[in-house]
C-alpha positions in Angstrom: 0.0 0.0 0.0 1.1 3.5 -0.7 2.0 5.5 2.5 -0.9 7.8 3.4 0.0 11.4 2.6 -1.7 14.8 2.6 -3.4 15.4 -0.8 -1.4 18.7 -0.9 1.8 16.7 -1.0 0.7 14.8 -4.1 -0.4 18.1 -5.6 3.0 19.6 -5.0 4.7 16.5 -6.5 2.5 17.0 -9.6 3.5 20.6 -9.9 7.2 19.7 -9.6 6.8 17.1 -12.3 5.2 19.6 -14.6 7.8 22.3 -13.9 10.6 19.8 -14.6 9.1 18.6 -17.8 8.5 22.2 -19.1 12.0 23.3 -18.0 13.5 20.6 -20.2 11.3 21.5 -23.1 9.4 18.2 -23.2 5.8 17.8 -24.2 3.8 15.2 -22.4 4.1 12.9 -25.4 7.9 13.3 -25.5 8.3 12.6 -21.8 6.0 9.5 -22.1 8.3 8.2 -24.9 11.4 8.8 -22.7 9.9 7.3 -19.6 8.1 4.4 -21.4 4.7 5.2 -20.0 1.5 6.5 -21.5 0.6 10.2 -21.9 -2.3 9.6 -19.6 0.2 8.5 -16.9 2.0 11.8 -17.3 -1.3 13.7 -17.1 -2.4 11.9 -13.9 1.0 12.4 -12.3 1.0 16.2 -13.1 -2.5 16.6 -11.8 -1.3 15.3 -8.4 -3.9 12.6 -7.9 -3.4 10.5 -4.8 -2.8 6.8 -5.7 -5.5 4.4 -4.5 -3.2 1.5 -3.8 0.5 0.8 -4.0 3.2 3.1 -5.3 2.5 3.3 -9.1 5.3 1.9 -11.3 4.7 4.7 -13.7 6.0 7.2 -11.1 9.3 5.4 -10.9 9.6 5.5 -14.7 8.7 9.2 -14.9 11.3 9.9 -12.2 13.9 8.3 -14.5 12.6 10.0 -17.6 13.0 13.4 -16.0 16.6 12.6 -15.0 15.9 12.7 -11.3 17.8 10.6 -8.8 16.0 7.6 -7.4 13.9 8.6 -4.4 13.4 12.2 -5.5 9.6 11.8 -5.7 9.5 10.5 -2.2 11.7 13.4 -1.1 9.3 15.9 -2.8 6.3 14.3 -1.0 8.2 14.8 2.3 8.5 18.5 1.5 12.0 18.5 -0.2 13.2 19.1 -3.7 14.2 16.6 -6.4 17.8 16.0 -7.2 19.4 15.3 -10.6 20.7 11.8 -11.2 24.4 11.6 -12.1 25.2 10.6 -15.7 27.0 7.3 -15.3 27.3 4.0 -17.0 24.3 2.6 -15.1 21.1 1.2 -16.5 18.4 3.9 -16.8 15.7 1.4 -16.0 16.6 -1.0 -13.3 13.1 -2.2 -12.7 11.6 -4.9 -15.0 8.0 -5.0 -16.3 7.0 -7.2 -13.4 8.4 -4.8 -10.8 11.5 -6.9 -10.0 14.9 -5.2 -10.0 17.3 -6.4 -12.8 20.6 -7.2 -11.1 24.1 -8.0 -12.1 23.6 -11.7 -11.9 20.9 -11.5 -14.6 23.0 -9.2 -16.8 25.8 -11.8 -16.8 23.6 -13.6 -19.3 21.9 -10.9 -21.5 20.7 -13.4 -24.0 18.7 -15.3 -21.4 17.5 -12.0 -19.9 16.2 -10.9 -23.2 14.5 -14.2 -23.8 12.6 -14.0 -20.5 11.9 -10.3 -20.7 11.8 -9.2 -24.3 10.9 -5.6 -23.6 12.2 -2.1 -24.5 13.2 -1.7 -20.8 15.3 -4.9 -20.9 17.1 -3.7 -24.0 17.8 -0.3 -22.4 19.4 -2.1 -19.5 21.6 -4.2 -21.8 22.6 -1.1 -23.9 23.6 0.6 -20.7 26.3 -2.1 -20.2 28.1 -1.1 -23.3 31.1 1.3 -23.2 30.1 5.0 -23.5 32.0 5.4 -26.7 30.0 2.6 -28.3 26.7 3.9 -27.0 27.4 7.4 -28.3 27.6 6.3 -31.9 25.4 3.3 -32.0 22.4 5.0 -33.5 24.1 5.3 -36.9 25.0 1.6 -36.7 21.3 0.7 -36.1 20.2 2.7 -39.2 23.0 1.8 -41.6 21.4 -1.4 -42.9 18.1 0.1 -43.8 19.8 3.1 -45.4 21.9 0.8 -47.5 18.8 -1.0 -48.6 17.2 2.3 -49.6 20.1 2.7 -52.0 19.8 -0.8 -53.5 21.6 -3.1 -51.1 20.4 -6.7 -50.8 17.7 -7.2 -48.2 19.3 -10.6 -47.3 22.5 -8.8 -46.5 20.7 -6.2 -44.5 19.0 -8.9 -42.4 22.4 -10.6 -41.9 23.9 -7.3 -40.9 21.2 -6.7 -38.3 21.7 -10.2 -36.9 25.4 -9.6 -36.5 24.9 -6.2 -34.9 22.5 -7.6 -32.3 25.0 -10.5 -31.6 27.8 -7.9 -31.1 25.6 -5.9 -28.6 24.9 -9.0 -26.6 28.5 -10.2 -26.8 29.7 -6.8 -25.5 27.1 -6.7 -22.8 28.2 -10.2 -21.6 31.7 -8.9 -21.3 33.4 -12.2 -22.3 31.4 -14.3 -19.8 30.9 -17.2 -22.1 28.4 -15.7 -24.6 27.3 -18.0 -27.4 25.4 -16.5 -30.4 22.4 -18.8 -30.1 19.8 -16.1 -29.8 17.1 -15.8 -32.4 17.6 -12.2 -33.5 14.8 -9.7 -33.7 14.8 -6.2 -35.4 17.2 -3.4 -34.7 14.2 -1.0 -34.5 13.5 -2.5 -31.0 17.0 -1.6 -30.0 16.6 1.9 -31.4 13.6 2.5 -29.1 15.6 1.3 -26.2 18.5 3.6 -27.2 16.2 6.6 -26.8 16.2 5.8 -23.0 20.0 6.2 -22.8 20.8 9.0 -20.3 24.1 9.8 -22.1 22.5 10.3 -25.5 19.6 12.2 -23.9 22.0 14.6 -22.2 23.8 15.3 -25.5 20.5 15.8 -27.3 19.2 18.1 -24.6 22.4 20.2 -24.7 22.1 20.6 -28.5 18.4 21.6 -28.2 19.2 24.1 -25.5 21.9 25.7 -27.6 19.6 26.0 -30.6 16.9 27.6 -28.5 19.4 30.1 -27.1 20.4 31.1 -30.7 16.8 31.5 -31.7 16.0 33.7 -28.7 19.1 35.8 -29.3 18.1 36.4 -32.9 14.6 37.5 -31.8 16.1 39.9 -29.3 18.4 41.4 -32.0 15.4 41.9 -34.2 13.5 43.7 -31.4 16.4 45.9 -30.6 16.9 46.8 -34.3 13.2 47.7 -34.5 13.4 49.9 -31.4 16.3 51.9 -33.0 14.2 52.7 -36.1 12.9 56.2 -36.2 9.3 55.3 -36.5 6.9 58.1 -37.1 3.9 56.1 -38.1 3.2 53.4 -35.5 0.6 51.8 -37.8 3.4 51.1 -40.3 6.3 49.4 -38.6 8.8 47.5 -40.9 10.5 44.5 -39.3 12.5 42.1 -41.5 10.8 43.5 -44.6 7.3 42.8 -43.2 5.0 45.7 -42.8 3.1 44.9 -39.6 2.5 46.3 -36.1 1.6 42.7 -35.1 5.1 41.5 -35.7 6.6 44.1 -33.4 4.0 43.2 -30.7 4.9 39.5 -30.9 8.6 40.3 -30.7 8.0 42.4 -27.6 6.0 39.5 -26.1 8.8 37.0 -26.9 11.4 39.3 -25.3 9.3 39.5 -22.1 9.1 35.7 -22.1 12.8 35.4 -22.5 13.4 37.7 -19.6 11.0 35.7 -17.4 12.8 32.4 -18.4 16.2 33.9 -17.7 15.0 34.9 -14.2 13.6 31.4 -13.6 17.0 29.9 -14.7 18.9 32.2 -12.4 16.6 31.3 -9.5 16.9 27.6 -10.3 20.7 27.8 -10.3 20.7 29.7 -7.1 18.6 26.9 -5.5 21.0 24.3 -6.7 24.0 26.2 -5.4 22.3 26.5 -2.0 21.6 22.8 -2.0 25.2 22.1 -2.9 26.4 24.3 0.0 24.2 22.5 2.5 
């Protein structure tokens, strides 16, 4: 059974989940894909509904999807703040579909593990056993066979290529512990879905998206400042980027205000993290 808590605690947790999702630029759909849960589960969590029975498995997966350290949601329910999980060579999903923890003993035989639990979660755990350098570039490896087929390569060769790639993944994950390639291969598309859960690749993607968003906002601010420098005598006829429209200028001003608000929130967030680090 879930520990009985004040409904306000669950409401606060829902607010923290929503704030964390929006701060990372995720839609509910995108977070559901990263966490491996339904969009409905994201909605229910953000609404702060009190669970009727035991601790929902979806909350543990959402916690991982947000990049929070394990136990952060319990800490928030107790009145604390979530903490960010360290990026390390650890499985992103340590809990199997049946609620059991996938441990080191099971990972010593990844072929058997995948046979017993052929899920995206299991594949994500196996991929997390690979060296970081391999994980960082494995996406192109997954896609190469199908791309080659698009340009006329034999489908028989593509299928053989994908079987070999899967065998190499399992061999690497077994780390020389007597792996024998006896597994009946599936499709690399299943591994691609599991790859999206990788915290290392998600961090790289997030950094790139953040940099792109900063460039976009800087460009909008430059456009606004340029418009303000114009000697405008007729406010009904403002020229911005070659477009004759007062609406454009109004939208730019609105975006600039939003950027200022976001910058303030980021500064406050960093200040909170610094305070936590000093505690």
